[in-house]
C-alpha positions in Angstrom: -11.2 26.4 -19.1 -14.3 27.9 -17.4 -15.6 24.4 -16.8 -12.4 23.4 -15.0 -12.3 26.5 -12.9 -15.9 26.0 -11.9 -15.2 22.4 -10.9 -12.1 23.5 -8.9 -14.2 26.1 -7.1 -16.8 23.4 -6.3 -14.1 21.0 -5.1 -12.6 23.6 -2.7 -16.0 24.4 -1.3 -16.7 20.6 -0.8 -13.5 20.3 1.1 -14.1 23.4 3.2 -17.7 22.5 4.1 -16.5 19.0 5.1 -18.7 17.2 2.6 -19.6 13.9 4.3 -19.4 11.8 1.2 -15.9 13.1 0.5 -14.5 12.6 4.0 -16.3 9.3 4.6 -14.6 7.9 1.6 -11.3 9.4 2.7 -11.6 7.9 6.2 -12.4 4.5 4.8 -9.4 4.7 2.4 -7.1 5.6 5.3 -8.2 2.8 7.7 -8.4 0.1 5.1 -5.0 0.9 3.7 -3.5 1.3 7.1 -4.8 -2.1 8.3 -3.6 -3.8 5.1 -0.2 -2.2 5.5 0.1 -3.3 9.2 -0.7 -6.9 8.3 1.6 -6.8 5.3 4.4 -5.3 7.3 4.2 -7.9 10.0 5.0 -10.5 7.3 6.9 -8.6 4.6 9.6 -6.9 6.8 10.7 -10.2 8.5 10.6 -12.0 5.2 12.7 -9.3 3.5 15.3 -9.5 6.3 15.4 -13.3 6.0 15.9 -13.1 2.3 18.7 -10.6 2.6 20.6 -12.9 4.9 20.2 -15.9 2.5 22.4 -16.7 -0.4 22.3 -19.1 -3.3 20.4 -19.4 -6.6 17.1 -20.3 -5.0 17.1 -17.1 -2.9 18.0 -15.0 -5.9 15.2 -16.5 -8.0 12.7 -15.9 -5.2 13.8 -12.2 -4.9 13.5 -11.8 -8.7 10.0 -13.3 -8.6 8.9 -11.0 -5.7 10.3 -8.0 -7.5 8.4 -9.0 -10.7 5.2 -9.3 -8.7 5.5 -5.6 -7.8 4.4 -4.8 -11.3 1.1 -6.8 -11.2 -1.8 -4.7 -12.2 -4.3 -4.0 -9.3 -7.1 -5.2 -11.5 -5.4 -8.6 -11.8 -5.0 -8.9 -8.1 -8.7 -7.8 -7.8 -9.8 -10.6 -10.2 -7.7 -13.2 -8.2 -9.4 -12.0 -4.9 -12.8 -12.1 -6.6 -12.2 -15.7 -7.5 -11.2 -16.5 -3.9 -14.1 -14.6 -2.2 -17.0 -15.4 -4.6 -19.5 -18.0 -3.5 -17.9 -20.7 -5.6 -14.4 -19.8 -4.5 -12.5 -21.4 -1.7 -13.2 -18.5 0.7 -16.8 -18.1 -0.3 -18.3 -19.4 2.9 -16.7 -16.5 4.8 -18.9 -14.1 2.8 -16.1 -11.5 2.4 -16.9 -10.3 -1.1 -18.1 -6.7 -1.2 -16.9 -5.9 2.3 -14.0 -3.7 3.5 -12.2 -6.8 4.6 -12.0 -8.1 1.0 -10.3 -4.8 0.1 -7.9 -5.1 3.1 -6.9 -8.6 1.9 -6.5 -7.4 -1.7 -4.3 -4.5 -0.6 -2.3 -6.7 1.6 -1.4 -8.8 -1.4 -0.6 -5.6 -3.2 1.7 -4.3 -0.5 3.4 -7.5 0.4 5.9 -7.8 -2.5 6.7 -4.1 -2.2 7.6 -4.4 1.4 9.6 -7.6 1.0 11.5 -6.3 -2.0 12.4 -2.9 -0.6 13.2 -4.3 2.8 15.4 -6.9 1.2 17.3 -4.1 -0.6 17.7 -2.0 2.5 19.1 -4.9 4.5 21.3 -6.1 1.7 22.8 -2.6 1.4 24.0 -2.7 5.0 27.7 -2.8 5.8 28.7 -6.6 5.9 30.5 -5.9 9.2 27.1 -5.5 10.9 26.2 -9.2 10.3 29.8 -10.3 11.2 29.7 -8.4 14.5 26.4 -9.9 15.4 27.6 -13.4 14.6 30.7 -12.8 16.7 28.7 -11.6 19.7 26.4 -14.6 19.4 23.2 -12.7 19.9 19.8 -14.3 19.5 17.8 -14.3 16.2 15.4 -11.7 17.6 18.2 -9.4 18.6 19.7 -9.7 15.1 16.4 -8.8 13.5 15.9 -5.8 15.7 19.5 -4.6 15.0 18.9 -5.0 11.2 15.7 -3.0 11.4 17.5 -0.3 13.5 20.4 0.0 11.0 18.2 0.0 7.9 15.3 2.0 9.5 15.2 4.7 6.8 15.1 2.2 4.0 12.3 0.2 5.7 10.3 3.4 6.3 10.7 4.2 2.6 9.3 0.7 1.9 6.3 1.2 4.2 5.5 4.6 2.7 5.8 3.3 -0.9 3.5 0.5 -0.1 1.0 2.8 1.6 1.0 5.2 -1.3 0.2 2.3 -3.7 -2.6 1.0 -1.5 -4.4 4.2 -0.7 -4.5 5.3 -4.4 -5.4 2.0 -6.0 -8.7 1.5 -7.8 -8.8 -2.0 -9.3 -9.0 -4.1 -6.1 -11.4 -1.7 -4.3 -13.9 -1.6 -7.2 -13.8 -5.4 -8.0 -14.0 -6.9 -4.6 -15.5 -3.9 -2.8 -18.2 -3.1 -5.2 -18.1 0.7 -4.4 -21.1 0.4 -2.0 -22.1 3.7 -0.5 -21.5 3.8 3.3 -19.7 0.4 3.2 -16.9 -0.1 0.7 -16.6 3.2 -1.1 -13.0 4.5 -1.1 -11.6 7.8 -2.4 -10.4 6.2 -5.6 -13.7 4.4 -6.4 -15.8 7.4 -5.3 -13.7 9.7 -7.5 -14.3 7.5 -10.6 -18.0 7.2 -9.8 -18.7 10.9 -9.1 -16.9 12.0 -12.2 -18.8 9.5 -14.3 -22.1 10.8 -12.9 -21.2 14.3 -13.9 -20.4 15.5 -10.3 -17.1 16.9 -11.5 -16.6 19.2 -8.5 -17.0 16.5 -5.9 -14.9 14.1 -7.9 -12.2 16.7 -8.2 -12.3 17.2 -4.4 -11.7 13.5 -3.8 -9.0 13.6 -6.5 -7.3 16.5 -4.7 -7.2 14.5 -1.5 -5.6 11.6 -3.3 -3.1 14.0 -4.9 -2.2 15.6 -1.6 -1.7 12.2 0.0 0.5 11.0 -2.8 2.5 14.2 -2.8 3.0 14.1 1.0 4.3 10.5 0.8 6.5 11.2 -2.2 8.1 14.1 -0.4 8.7 11.9 2.6 10.2 9.1 0.5 12.4 11.6 -1.3 13.6 13.2 1.9 14.4 9.9 3.6 16.1 8.6 0.5 18.3 11.7 0.4 19.1 11.3 4.2 20.0 7.7 3.6 22.6 8.6 0.9 24.3 11.3 3.1 
């Protein structure tokens, strides 16, 4: 117990004195995950809307496949990305391996099925009269898309927050294709694992606390929005 309390004290001190290693990793986690989410959202939200407006067995099978891909382990996605970015891989000439951009692409692949699936669920749950009214008015496809987003905005925000939480706390992708290089690709998750393994329990715990606070904040936001959507 004394060891844990000592580590907790060291963690709080590291956070209060703005330990550069802690906050550098935190900043990298934020911008990498945010960029991955922005790219994934620009594709995932429109695809989710389109799937929700489709019918037939092919559309249902595609939705099932996308939902199943949400359960893919991050280490598996990391291995796939490693194969793509390695020198002998199809994207080897771009020299992306062990760069932040490799982590961005990996997290994009992680976030994409989450955004598509949850956006699909939010749009599919809308009152059918919304689509009927838009069809009657003869509005453009872009106007329909904007209306769907407006009507299902809480569900889409929940999708975005859920995908962000998964990206910012993931470890497998960042450590496999990022390499945990100090000052270049080290994120909160990879730095937490490394510092703890090196015996720097206090610093590792400080990084873990930042991850915990981030996850809790997103969880509370998702819970609040989900409750608002049901009322």
